[in-house]
All heavy atoms as an XYZ file, in Angstrom:
671
protein
N       0.821     -1.149     -0.013
C       0.046      0.014      0.021
C       0.921      1.224     -0.006
O       1.843      1.334      0.754
C      -0.897     -0.020      1.150
C      -1.866      1.132      1.243
S      -2.994      1.117      2.728
C      -3.637     -0.486      2.697
N       0.581      2.197     -0.809
C       1.330      3.378     -0.890
C       0.964      4.388      0.206
O      -0.083      4.209      0.843
C       1.180      4.067     -2.271
O      -0.194      4.521     -2.314
C       1.546      3.211     -3.372
N       1.780      5.321      0.471
C       1.506      6.364      1.477
C       0.200      7.084      1.170
O      -0.588      7.357      2.019
C       2.668      7.326      1.619
N      -0.048      7.451     -0.046
C      -1.288      8.185     -0.463
C      -2.528      7.300     -0.224
O      -3.554      7.801      0.251
C      -1.154      8.633     -1.899
O      -1.070      7.634     -2.793
N      -2.442      6.021     -0.583
C      -3.578      5.115     -0.307
C      -3.806      4.999      1.199
O      -5.028      5.004      1.603
C      -3.305      3.801     -0.936
N      -2.741      4.961      1.961
C      -2.953      4.829      3.405
C      -3.543      6.072      4.015
O      -4.443      5.976      4.815
C      -1.609      4.588      4.048
O      -1.686      4.574      5.447
N      -3.144      7.267      3.555
C      -3.738      8.478      4.095
C      -5.132      8.642      3.596
O      -5.982      9.207      4.313
C      -2.864      9.670      3.731
O      -2.856      9.851      2.312
N      -5.468      8.188      2.385
C      -6.815      8.256      1.836
C      -7.742      7.447      2.760
O      -8.804      7.819      3.099
C      -6.789      7.792      0.368
C      -8.138      8.101     -0.294
C      -8.033      7.846     -1.796
N      -7.434      6.567     -2.175
C      -6.291      6.420     -2.821
N      -5.583      7.454     -3.187
N      -5.851      5.221     -3.140
N      -7.355      6.223      3.108
C      -8.149      5.448      3.986
C      -8.291      6.009      5.326
O      -9.342      5.874      5.947
C      -7.517      3.975      4.076
C      -7.656      3.181      2.867
C      -7.036      1.777      2.925
O      -6.827      1.342      4.044
O      -6.841      1.220      1.886
N      -7.277      6.647      5.889
C      -7.327      7.192      7.237
C      -8.313      8.372      7.277
O      -8.897      8.665      8.338
C      -6.005      7.627      7.650
N      -8.524      9.069      6.203
C      -9.351     10.227      6.264
C     -10.843     10.012      6.035
O     -11.635     10.931      6.180
C      -8.873     11.353      5.233
C      -9.124     10.953      3.855
C      -8.949     12.195      2.935
N      -8.965     11.728      1.472
C     -10.039     11.406      0.779
N     -11.174     11.393      1.352
N      -9.895     11.041     -0.471
N     -11.248      8.825      5.727
C     -12.621      8.540      5.495
C     -12.984      8.902      4.044
O     -12.124      8.908      3.132
N     -14.198      9.229      3.838
C     -14.707      9.604      2.530
C     -15.290     11.019      2.532
O     -15.968     11.436      3.473
C     -15.828      8.612      2.065
C     -15.419      7.123      1.877
C     -16.641      6.271      1.707
C     -14.485      6.984      0.757
N     -15.178     11.705      1.405
C     -15.739     12.976      1.303
C     -17.259     12.864      0.940
O     -17.726     11.846      0.541
C     -15.078     13.851      0.165
O     -15.369     13.227     -1.084
C     -13.568     14.010      0.466
N     -17.998     13.979      1.114
C     -19.447     13.973      0.795
C     -19.608     13.628     -0.689
O     -20.527     12.880     -1.077
C     -20.101     15.234      1.135
O     -19.550     16.321      0.543
N     -18.742     14.122     -1.558
C     -18.848     13.818     -2.979
C     -18.630     12.269     -3.223
O     -19.316     11.649     -3.972
C     -17.739     14.522     -3.775
C     -18.175     15.995     -4.072
C     -17.180     16.681     -4.939
O     -16.181     16.101     -5.373
O     -17.315     17.843     -5.186
N     -17.630     11.782     -2.569
C     -17.375     10.269     -2.684
C     -18.590      9.477     -2.181
O     -18.953      8.482     -2.737
C     -16.085      9.904     -1.947
C     -14.811     10.498     -2.593
C     -13.580     10.253     -1.787
O     -13.676     10.312     -0.543
O     -12.517     10.157     -2.336
N     -19.077      9.920     -1.031
C     -20.268      9.170     -0.436
C     -21.455      9.180     -1.395
O     -22.114      8.200     -1.572
C     -20.610      9.797      0.901
C     -19.644      9.491      2.048
C     -19.892     10.454      3.239
C     -19.821      8.051      2.476
N     -21.790     10.395     -1.930
C     -22.893     10.520     -2.823
C     -22.742      9.803     -4.203
O     -23.685      9.452     -4.895
C     -23.216     12.021     -3.073
C     -23.726     12.758     -1.875
C     -23.729     14.231     -2.125
C     -25.053     12.275     -1.375
N     -21.477      9.446     -4.515
C     -21.199      8.680     -5.734
C     -21.208      7.224     -5.580
O     -21.103      6.379     -6.534
C     -19.892      9.153     -6.292
N     -21.430      6.718     -4.379
C     -21.446      5.308     -4.087
C     -22.580      4.630     -4.635
O     -23.723      5.225     -4.773
C     -21.369      5.051     -2.525
C     -20.192      5.424     -1.757
C     -20.377      5.325     -0.325
C     -18.969      4.564     -2.185
N     -22.499      3.322     -5.014
C     -23.588      2.579     -5.540
C     -24.634      2.302     -4.377
O     -24.413      2.639     -3.292
C     -22.950      1.244     -5.984
C     -21.706      1.119     -5.239
C     -21.241      2.543     -4.964
N     -25.798      1.731     -4.751
C     -26.896      1.500     -3.798
C     -26.495      0.665     -2.613
O     -27.013      0.871     -1.532
C     -28.083      0.930     -4.545
N     -25.623     -0.323     -2.875
C     -25.170     -1.211     -1.761
C     -23.674     -1.284     -1.764
O     -23.068     -1.349     -2.851
C     -25.782     -2.612     -1.958
C     -25.313     -3.550     -0.809
C     -27.335     -2.557     -1.949
N     -23.075     -1.153     -0.658
C     -21.614     -1.159     -0.535
C     -21.139     -2.276      0.447
O     -21.858     -2.777      1.241
C     -21.107      0.204     -0.107
C     -21.700      0.632      1.249
C     -21.326      1.283     -1.159
C     -21.065      1.896      1.830
N     -19.884     -2.570      0.340
C     -19.309     -3.556      1.195
C     -19.018     -2.890      2.591
O     -19.006     -1.688      2.707
C     -18.031     -4.241      0.667
C     -16.915     -3.176      0.371
O     -16.712     -2.196      1.159
O     -16.233     -3.376     -0.605
N     -18.802     -3.760      3.627
C     -18.639     -3.198      4.949
C     -17.370     -2.497      5.043
O     -17.325     -1.483      5.861
C     -18.649     -4.424      5.958
C     -18.879     -4.096      7.408
C     -20.210     -3.397      7.619
C     -18.694     -5.268      8.318
N     -16.310     -2.799      4.358
C     -15.033     -1.995      4.470
C     -15.226     -0.636      4.079
O     -14.711      0.364      4.615
C     -13.956     -2.750      3.610
C     -13.434     -3.953      4.266
O     -13.463     -4.024      5.506
O     -13.017     -4.872      3.518
N     -16.029     -0.383      2.929
C     -16.319      1.004      2.514
C     -17.108      1.727      3.503
O     -16.912      2.915      3.839
C     -17.047      0.914      1.163
O     -16.241      0.172      0.214
C     -17.331      2.309      0.599
N     -18.114      1.058      4.119
C     -18.909      1.683      5.157
C     -18.072      2.030      6.369
O     -18.257      3.134      6.933
C     -20.038      0.778      5.565
O     -20.938      1.403      6.504
N     -17.230      1.158      6.755
C     -16.299      1.412      7.895
C     -15.506      2.679      7.530
O     -15.307      3.471      8.464
C     -15.355      0.223      8.076
C     -16.012     -0.964      8.615
O     -17.120     -0.922      9.158
N     -15.428     -2.168      8.452
N     -15.047      2.752      6.366
C     -14.125      3.927      6.017
C     -14.978      5.167      6.101
O     -14.521      6.236      6.552
C     -13.679      3.704      4.591
C     -12.647      4.668      4.158
C     -12.012      4.318      2.830
N     -11.517      5.552      2.214
C     -11.441      5.775      0.885
N     -11.823      4.780      0.051
N     -11.012      6.853      0.435
N     -16.291      5.171      5.601
C     -17.117      6.314      5.660
C     -17.326      6.795      7.054
O     -17.411      7.938      7.403
C     -18.421      6.004      4.964
N     -17.461      5.802      7.979
C     -17.786      6.111      9.390
C     -16.459      6.244     10.205
O     -16.513      6.571     11.389
C     -18.585      4.936     10.028
C     -19.992      4.793      9.393
C     -20.591      3.493      9.914
C     -20.823      5.937      9.681
N     -15.364      6.010      9.507
C     -14.055      6.201     10.173
C     -13.882      5.259     11.380
O     -13.402      5.657     12.423
C     -13.731      7.691     10.526
C     -13.642      8.499      9.298
S     -13.143     10.233      9.549
C     -11.422      9.966      9.930
N     -14.276      4.042     11.172
C     -14.074      3.013     12.192
C     -13.174      1.937     11.602
O     -13.155      1.706     10.413
C     -15.359      2.428     12.746
C     -16.199      1.735     11.646
C     -16.188      3.440     13.496
C     -17.447      1.115     12.132
N     -12.383      1.312     12.466
C     -11.504      0.275     11.986
C     -12.211     -0.933     11.473
O     -13.338     -1.245     11.854
N     -11.462     -1.731     10.721
C     -11.981     -2.976     10.044
C     -12.434     -3.919     11.069
O     -13.561     -4.474     11.042
C     -10.913     -3.567      9.162
C     -11.460     -4.689      8.301
C     -10.415     -5.131      7.292
N     -10.959     -5.885      6.211
C     -11.148     -7.178      6.254
N     -10.783     -7.860      7.267
N     -11.709     -7.848      5.257
N     -11.602     -4.174     12.044
C     -11.959     -5.176     13.103
C     -13.150     -4.708     13.904
O     -14.021     -5.515     14.207
C     -10.759     -5.389     14.034
O      -9.684     -5.934     13.362
N     -13.184     -3.498     14.277
C     -14.297     -2.869     15.046
C     -15.602     -3.012     14.246
O     -16.608     -3.482     14.740
C     -14.015     -1.448     15.429
O     -12.811     -1.364     16.182
C     -15.238     -0.870     16.156
N     -15.487     -2.686     12.910
C     -16.683     -2.682     12.150
C     -17.244     -4.052     11.943
O     -18.485     -4.316     12.049
N     -16.393     -5.044     11.676
C     -16.802     -6.415     11.505
C     -17.341     -6.972     12.871
O     -18.317     -7.734     12.835
C     -15.696     -7.298     10.960
C     -15.662     -7.184      9.435
C     -14.975     -6.192      8.802
C     -16.374     -8.073      8.631
C     -14.902     -6.077      7.432
C     -16.326     -7.991      7.257
C     -15.583     -7.005      6.658
O     -15.612     -6.915      5.249
N     -16.721     -6.573     13.944
C     -17.201     -7.026     15.260
C     -18.535     -6.542     15.580
O     -19.455     -7.271     16.020
N     -18.841     -5.260     15.254
C     -20.151     -4.621     15.478
C     -21.154     -5.326     14.591
O     -22.267     -5.608     15.040
C     -20.086     -3.181     15.190
C     -19.339     -2.254     16.236
C     -19.168     -0.875     15.686
C     -20.023     -2.246     17.597
N     -20.803     -5.611     13.338
C     -21.744     -6.230     12.407
C     -22.078     -7.628     12.900
O     -23.270     -8.081     12.862
C     -21.171     -6.227     11.032
N     -21.065     -8.347     13.351
C     -21.349     -9.692     13.880
C     -22.215     -9.774     15.104
O     -23.026    -10.643     15.237
C     -19.928    -10.372     14.166
C     -20.049    -11.809     14.526
C     -18.698    -12.449     14.723
C     -18.746    -13.923     15.082
N     -17.417    -14.513     15.268
N     -22.096     -8.732     15.907
C     -22.911     -8.690     17.158
C     -24.252     -8.014     16.892
O     -25.082     -7.896     17.767
C     -22.142     -7.834     18.177
C     -20.882     -8.463     18.636
C     -20.007     -7.500     19.468
O     -20.473     -6.371     19.802
N     -18.817     -7.896     19.793
N     -24.491     -7.494     15.679
C     -25.781     -6.884     15.355
C     -25.832     -5.431     15.905
O     -26.919     -4.916     16.106
N     -24.665     -4.875     16.138
C     -24.628     -3.479     16.762
C     -24.072     -2.416     15.868
O     -23.661     -1.386     16.229
C     -23.843     -3.527     18.065
C     -24.528     -4.442     19.094
C     -23.782     -4.441     20.409
O     -22.799     -3.707     20.611
O     -24.088     -5.373     21.238
N     -23.971     -2.739     14.525
C     -23.434     -1.777     13.561
C     -24.344     -0.512     13.510
O     -25.572     -0.719     13.679
C     -23.287     -2.423     12.185
C     -22.243     -1.705     11.298
C     -20.915     -1.899     11.487
C     -22.697     -0.895     10.269
C     -20.021     -1.240     10.625
C     -21.833     -0.265      9.419
C     -20.459     -0.497      9.610
O     -19.612      0.137      8.834
N     -23.869      0.631     13.298
C     -24.716      1.836     13.343
C     -25.847      1.921     12.286
O     -26.847      2.623     12.477
C     -23.725      2.985     13.085
C     -22.361      2.480     13.364
C     -22.469      0.987     13.129
N     -25.724      1.125     11.213
C     -26.825      1.025     10.234
C     -27.132     -0.486      9.973
O     -26.311     -1.323     10.337
C     -26.418      1.766      8.863
C     -26.350      3.281      9.094
C     -25.174      1.208      8.279
N     -28.214     -0.743      9.243
C     -28.554     -2.103      9.015
C     -27.533     -2.732      8.124
O     -27.105     -2.209      7.137
C     -29.924     -2.158      8.305
C     -30.402     -3.531      8.042
C     -31.803     -3.560      7.434
C     -32.191     -4.991      7.122
N     -33.550     -5.006      6.470
N     -27.128     -3.951      8.433
C     -26.171     -4.684      7.778
C     -26.861     -5.925      7.109
O     -27.555     -6.650      7.830
C     -24.980     -5.143      8.594
C     -24.069     -6.037      7.817
C     -24.182     -3.988      9.081
N     -26.670     -6.123      5.835
C     -27.224     -7.332      5.134
C     -26.079     -8.371      5.078
O     -24.943     -8.062      4.758
C     -27.634     -6.909      3.740
C     -28.574     -5.757      3.611
C     -28.761     -5.385      2.119
C     -29.860     -6.060      4.257
N     -26.459     -9.613      5.405
C     -25.392    -10.669      5.358
C     -25.812    -11.694      4.362
O     -26.911    -12.254      4.374
C     -25.271    -11.297      6.786
C     -24.164    -12.281      6.826
C     -23.810    -12.695      8.184
N     -22.698    -13.655      8.181
C     -22.187    -14.201      9.204
N     -22.728    -14.022     10.385
N     -21.217    -15.042      9.064
N     -24.880    -11.960      3.504
C     -25.013    -12.977      2.475
C     -23.906    -13.991      2.630
O     -22.798    -13.694      2.172
C     -25.037    -12.388      1.026
C     -26.062    -11.327      0.842
C     -25.771     -9.906      0.892
C     -27.365    -11.643      0.600
C     -26.723     -9.007      0.731
C     -28.324    -10.768      0.370
C     -28.024     -9.434      0.444
N     -24.171    -15.027      3.316
C     -23.145    -16.046      3.638
C     -22.062    -15.370      4.459
O     -22.401    -14.922      5.587
N     -20.878    -15.311      4.004
C     -19.782    -14.642      4.832
C     -19.560    -13.182      4.426
O     -18.618    -12.627      4.853
C     -18.423    -15.475      4.601
C     -18.564    -16.782      5.273
O     -19.218    -16.988      6.228
N     -17.830    -17.734      4.707
N     -20.467    -12.693      3.582
C     -20.274    -11.302      3.059
C     -21.317    -10.382      3.700
O     -22.449    -10.621      3.890
C     -20.501    -11.330      1.494
O     -19.637    -12.272      0.940
C     -20.269     -9.926      0.959
N     -20.746     -9.192      4.139
C     -21.602     -8.198      4.723
C     -21.752     -7.016      3.701
O     -20.822     -6.590      3.068
C     -20.951     -7.610      5.939
C     -20.890     -8.562      7.152
C     -19.692     -9.096      7.493
C     -21.974     -8.742      7.972
C     -19.605     -9.953      8.564
C     -21.902     -9.611      9.079
C     -20.736    -10.217      9.361
O     -20.662    -11.098     10.420
N     -22.978     -6.468      3.622
C     -23.251     -5.354      2.690
C     -24.074     -4.310      3.504
O     -24.854     -4.706      4.414
C     -24.050     -5.727      1.528
C     -23.304     -6.702      0.582
C     -22.241     -5.974     -0.216
N     -21.603     -6.792     -1.197
C     -20.328     -7.197     -1.132
N     -19.622     -6.847     -0.096
N     -19.830     -8.011     -1.999
N     -23.943     -3.055      3.111
C     -24.641     -1.960      3.760
C     -25.417     -1.166      2.710
O     -24.845     -0.923      1.618
C     -23.685     -0.986      4.476
C     -24.382      0.250      5.010
C     -22.987     -1.728      5.618
N     -26.659     -0.834      2.967
C     -27.461     -0.035      2.048
C     -26.942      1.436      2.141
O     -26.985      2.016      3.232
C     -28.990     -0.142      2.418
C     -29.721      0.825      1.458
C     -29.469     -1.586      2.253
N     -26.493      1.958      1.033
C     -25.912      3.273      1.008
C     -26.883      4.386      1.509
O     -26.459      5.317      2.224
C     -25.396      3.670     -0.381
O     -24.432      2.634     -0.783
C     -24.688      5.026     -0.392
N     -28.142      4.282      1.223
C     -29.112      5.257      1.640
C     -29.196      5.345      3.169
O     -29.268      6.446      3.760
C     -30.484      4.961      1.029
N     -29.078      4.224      3.849
C     -29.011      4.164      5.285
C     -27.820      4.867      5.853
O     -27.867      5.586      6.854
C     -29.097      2.712      5.817
C     -30.418      1.977      5.527
O     -31.464      2.673      5.208
O     -30.410      0.750      5.570
N     -26.702      4.654      5.236
C     -25.428      5.219      5.633
C     -25.536      6.728      5.429
O     -25.096      7.542      6.308
C     -24.254      4.696      4.848
C     -22.875      5.238      5.137
C     -22.446      4.949      6.524
C     -21.876      4.707      4.140
N     -26.030      7.216      4.293
C     -26.170      8.636      4.009
C     -27.106      9.291      5.022
O     -26.852     10.444      5.475
C     -26.622      8.930      2.580
C     -25.708      8.475      1.488
C     -26.307      8.663      0.140
C     -24.348      9.121      1.561
N     -28.171      8.617      5.408
C     -29.101      9.149      6.374
C     -28.361      9.325      7.704
O     -28.511     10.359      8.364
C     -30.317      8.194      6.483
C     -31.400      8.735      7.444
C     -32.604      7.848      7.447
C     -33.675      8.372      8.365
N     -34.914      7.538      8.377
N     -27.666      8.308      8.159
C     -26.917      8.400      9.393
C     -25.935      9.617      9.356
O     -25.818     10.282     10.377
C     -26.172      7.138      9.670
C     -25.316      7.067     10.882
C     -26.096      7.062     12.176
C     -24.334      5.921     10.914
N     -25.330      9.843      8.242
C     -24.343     10.891      8.048
C     -24.874     12.263      7.851
O     -24.227     13.255      7.664
C     -23.294     10.508      7.056
C     -22.440      9.290      7.447
C     -21.563      8.991      6.204
C     -21.551      9.514      8.615
N     -26.277     12.322      7.684
C     -26.938     13.572      7.399
C     -26.801     14.052      5.995
O     -26.931     15.252      5.733
N     -26.517     13.156      5.048
C     -26.370     13.536      3.656
C     -27.575     13.225      2.794
O     -27.541     13.405      1.608
C     -25.108     12.846      3.059
C     -23.755     13.297      3.687
C     -22.659     12.381      3.152
C     -23.491     14.733      3.464
N     -28.663     12.763      3.332
C     -29.795     12.353      2.574
C     -30.414     13.548      1.884
O     -30.880     13.441      0.783
C     -30.823     11.650      3.454
C     -31.348     12.511      4.587
C     -32.179     11.757      5.583
O     -32.637     10.649      5.249
O     -32.389     12.297      6.710
N     -30.419     14.747      2.574
C     -31.012     15.901      1.946
C     -30.158     16.315      0.765
O     -30.662     16.786     -0.298
C     -31.163     17.016      2.973
C     -32.181     16.737      4.023
C     -32.321     17.901      4.883
N     -33.056     17.508      6.055
C     -32.867     17.931      7.312
N     -31.935     18.811      7.550
N     -33.681     17.468      8.289
N     -28.880     16.296      0.930
C     -27.973     16.626     -0.208
C     -28.152     15.728     -1.350
O     -28.207     16.171     -2.486
C     -26.523     16.578      0.323
C     -25.421     17.054     -0.644
C     -25.743     18.436     -1.157
C     -24.059     16.967      0.050
N     -28.347     14.385     -1.116
C     -28.620     13.464     -2.127
C     -29.901     13.765     -2.860
O     -29.981     13.732     -4.117
C     -28.581     12.010     -1.579
C     -28.847     10.951     -2.569
C     -29.001      9.596     -1.983
O     -29.498      9.388     -0.867
N     -28.505      8.564     -2.678
N     -30.970     14.152     -2.180
C     -32.244     14.438     -2.758
C     -32.140     15.688     -3.633
O     -32.717     15.722     -4.683
C     -33.290     14.650     -1.614
N     -31.338     16.705     -3.151
C     -31.173     17.909     -3.968
C     -30.434     17.637     -5.259
O     -30.756     18.129     -6.279
C     -30.483     18.990     -3.166
C     -31.344     19.815     -2.287
C     -30.605     20.943     -1.679
N     -30.386     20.464     -0.243
C     -29.418     20.798      0.534
N     -28.559     21.652      0.155
N     -29.331     20.371      1.718
N     -29.435     16.765     -5.116
C     -28.663     16.472     -6.376
C     -29.545     15.631     -7.364
O     -29.483     15.853     -8.542
C     -27.402     15.632     -6.015
C     -26.278     16.471     -5.497
C     -25.034     15.744     -5.423
O     -24.950     14.562     -5.733
O     -23.998     16.403     -4.989
N     -30.367     14.784     -6.846
C     -31.293     14.029     -7.673
C     -32.266     14.940     -8.338
O     -32.495     14.788     -9.570
C     -31.997     12.964     -6.870
C     -32.957     12.090     -7.564
C     -32.256     11.267     -8.690
C     -33.706     11.119     -6.667
N     -32.834     15.887     -7.600
C     -33.823     16.835     -8.118
C     -33.159     17.688     -9.221
O     -33.684     17.964    -10.260
C     -34.438     17.658     -7.056
N     -31.933     18.129     -8.973
C     -31.181     18.929     -9.943
C     -30.902     18.146    -11.212
O     -31.059     18.675    -12.335
C     -29.860     19.432     -9.353
N     -30.615     16.897    -11.077
C     -30.360     16.010    -12.254
C     -31.687     15.788    -13.068
O     -31.655     15.740    -14.247
N     -32.817     15.690    -12.366
C     -34.099     15.510    -13.084
C     -34.471     16.810    -13.731
O     -35.076     16.719    -14.855
C     -35.144     15.092    -12.104
C     -35.014     13.670    -11.499
C     -36.143     13.493    -10.417
C     -35.131     12.676    -12.546
N     -34.157     17.952    -13.180
C     -34.463     19.199    -13.849
C     -33.705     19.376    -15.158
O     -34.201     19.946    -16.091
N     -32.461     18.860    -15.144
C     -31.599     18.991    -16.355
C     -32.176     18.028    -17.448
O     -32.021     18.336    -18.655
C     -30.173     18.640    -16.060
C     -29.482     19.622    -15.205
C     -28.119     19.157    -14.766
O     -27.642     18.087    -15.178
O     -27.428     19.850    -13.985
N     -32.742     16.930    -17.114
C     -33.174     15.947    -18.024
C     -34.448     16.411    -18.729
O     -34.747     15.944    -19.822
C     -33.413     14.596    -17.334
N     -35.251     17.248    -18.050
C     -36.537     17.746    -18.668
C     -36.348     18.633    -19.865
O     -35.370     19.228    -20.171
C     -37.339     18.335    -17.555
């Protein structure tokens, strides 16, 4: 891992990066957005105490991005961007 990749992971995600995420993300991405460590995040998910709903498919954990954005207070920003995009399409 390069120094820039390491510092990028340490800083979390910007609002632009969060709003560009797909509908469902892996737990590592959610951990990064919440700025919690990998072990802590997986431990919370396993105990059912993760800050947002976690979907489990076999050994894989997924998080619904809309739930994460709501927790982070970015849902209004997402709605405004969507409305602006619809206005351009008309």
